[in-house]
N, C-alpha and C positions, 0 to 999 in steps of 0.2 A: 504494499499499499504506499502510495506517495512517491513511488519510483520516478514518475515522470513530472514531478513538480519542479525539479531543478531544470532551468533552461539549458545548461551544459549538457545534461543527460538526454534532454529531448533532442538537441542537435546531434549528439553522438549516435543515437538510435536512428534518427533520420538519415544520417550518413550511411549507416549499416543497411537500412532498408533500401537505399538506392543501389547498393552493391549487387552486382550480378550473382545469382544463385544463393543469395541470403534472403530469406522471407521472414517477416515479423508477423506473429499471430498474437492478437490481444483481444481480451474481452473487457467490456466496460458495462457496469451495471448502473447507469444513470441516464435519465431521460435527456439531459443536456450535455451528453458526452461530447458532442462536437465543440462545445465551448471550452474544452480542457486544452485545446491546442490553438497556437497562433496560426493564422492562415497560411503563412509560408511553410511552416513546419508540417502542418496538416497535409498540404499539397505535396510535400517531399516524401511523405509516407505512402501516398497514392492508396489510401485506405479503401477497401471494399466493405461496405457496411450492410449488415443484415439484422433485422429486428427479430430476435428469437425469444421474445417474452414468454416466460414459462407460467406466469401468474401464480407461482408457488409463494407460500408465505415467507416473509423475511425472519425466520426463526433465529438464525445465527446473528443477523444484524441487530435484532431487538431483544436478544436474550438477557441483556443486563438491565432492561427497563424495569422489570417487576421484582428485582431481587430485593431482600430486606436491606442490603447495603445501600441502596439508592432509594431511600424512602422520601428523601427531600427532592422536591420538584426542581429547585434551583440547581442542585447538583447534577440532575439529569439533563437540564438545559445546557449547562456548562459543558458537560461531556458531548452532547449533541453538536454544540457549536464547535468544539475542538475537532470533532470528527469531520464536520463540513469543511473547516479551515484546512485540515490536512489534505483534503481531496482536491482542493482548488489550485489553480496556477496563480502566480503572483498577481496577474491582472484580475483574475477572478476574486481573489482575496480582497483587493482594493475595492471592487465593486461591492462585495459582500459587506465590507465595513461601512461603506457609504450608505447602503440600505439600512444596516443596523443603527447608525447614528440618526438617520432620518426618522426611523420608527421610534427611537428613544425620545427624540425632540417632539414628535407629534404626541406621544403619550404624556410628556411633561406639559405641553400646551393644553391638552384636554383636562389635566388634573388642575391646572390654575385658573 
């Protein structure tokens, strides 16, 4: 997880993907997976995309949500945000932070 968050790593894998007889196979479990890549790098990979949605429940991804260790909703929210941040590119993180700041500001305005 988080392997491609680093731009240097993305460029290295893009270079490998362009090499004759080297093929890169990857799976992404996110509806906005195309946003994980900068346009130039995405084009370098020449991805072939297939939607193979299984509609299976996310048991592994949500296994920690109902444990006694995470009874506090604030702790769960923090863990969820950290998970999202780990999965984003630097540009995506910036956008996510802007959205969060906007939501906090809106909530503060509604309270006052």
